[in-house]
C-alpha positions in Angstrom: 0.0 0.0 0.0 1.2 3.5 -0.9 -0.9 6.3 0.5 -0.1 10.0 1.0 -2.2 12.4 3.1 -1.5 15.9 1.9 -3.0 19.3 1.4 -3.5 20.4 -2.2 -3.1 24.1 -1.4 0.3 23.5 0.3 3.2 24.3 -2.0 5.6 22.2 0.1 3.3 19.1 -0.4 3.1 19.8 -4.1 6.9 20.0 -4.3 7.4 16.8 -2.4 4.8 14.9 -4.6 6.6 16.1 -7.7 10.1 15.4 -6.3 9.2 11.9 -5.2 7.1 11.1 -8.4 4.6 9.6 -6.0 1.6 9.5 -8.4 3.7 7.9 -11.2 4.9 5.3 -8.7 1.3 4.4 -7.8 0.7 6.2 -4.6 -2.9 7.0 -3.7 -3.4 10.6 -2.6 -5.9 11.9 -0.1 -6.4 15.7 0.1 -7.1 16.1 3.8 -9.1 19.3 3.3 -11.5 17.7 0.8 -11.6 14.3 2.4 -11.3 14.4 6.2 -9.1 11.9 7.9 -11.2 9.1 9.5 -10.6 7.9 13.1 -9.5 4.6 11.5 -6.9 6.2 9.3 -5.6 8.2 12.2 -5.4 5.0 14.3 -3.3 3.4 11.5 -1.0 6.4 11.5 -0.7 6.3 15.3 0.1 2.5 15.3 3.0 3.2 12.8 4.2 6.5 14.4 3.9 5.5 18.0 2.3 8.7 19.1 -0.3 11.3 18.1 2.1 14.0 19.1 4.5 13.0 16.3 1.7 13.5 13.8 0.7 16.9 15.2 1.8 20.2 13.6 2.6 23.0 15.8 3.0 25.2 12.7 -0.8 25.2 12.2 -2.2 28.7 12.4 -4.9 27.3 14.6 -2.3 26.3 17.2 -1.5 29.9 18.0 -5.0 31.1 17.4 -6.5 28.7 20.0 -3.8 29.5 22.5 -2.5 26.0 22.6 1.2 27.0 22.9 1.1 27.4 26.6 -1.0 24.3 27.4 0.1 20.8 28.2 -1.6 18.5 25.7 -2.3 14.8 26.2 -2.2 12.1 23.5 -6.0 12.2 23.5 -5.9 16.0 23.0 -3.5 15.6 20.0 -5.8 12.9 18.6 -9.0 15.0 19.0 -7.4 18.1 17.6 -6.1 16.3 14.4 -9.6 14.8 13.8 -11.3 18.2 14.4 -9.0 20.4 12.3 -7.1 19.1 9.2 -4.3 21.7 9.6 -3.2 20.0 12.8 -1.8 17.0 10.9 1.9 17.4 10.1 2.1 17.0 6.3 2.6 15.2 4.2 2.1 11.8 5.9 3.0 8.9 3.7 2.4 5.2 4.4 4.4 3.0 2.1 4.5 -0.8 2.6 3.8 -0.6 6.4 6.3 2.3 7.1 5.3 5.8 7.9 6.9 9.1 6.7 5.9 12.2 8.5 6.6 15.8 7.5 8.7 17.6 5.0 12.3 17.6 6.3 14.9 16.7 3.7 15.9 13.4 5.3 12.3 12.2 5.5 11.6 13.2 1.9 14.8 11.4 0.6 13.8 8.2 2.5 10.3 8.4 1.2 11.6 8.8 -2.3 13.6 5.7 -2.1 10.8 3.7 -0.4 8.3 4.6 -3.2 
């Protein structure tokens, strides 16, 4: 299975999709703004990542707007926030043959590229 959760309006996601040639290599794409992440999909990500916090984006504009920076969040808080607001998912998230790749740092993208 090759699936990538991304945001179509995100230029970084677009660059990574192009750089990795994900579509040409048979990856299924899910635009998380148009098709919300299901609890089951998030559970699969959690099982592979080990925590909801590792899937959570503190760069989301909602993070600051909601005043979350000063609060101590639990794993359940991270889970609920990701399910409630798509921008809280660190992107892109790719699941390729049972391995998860989270975010857009160069090392992660390079590893994803070779895994696809």
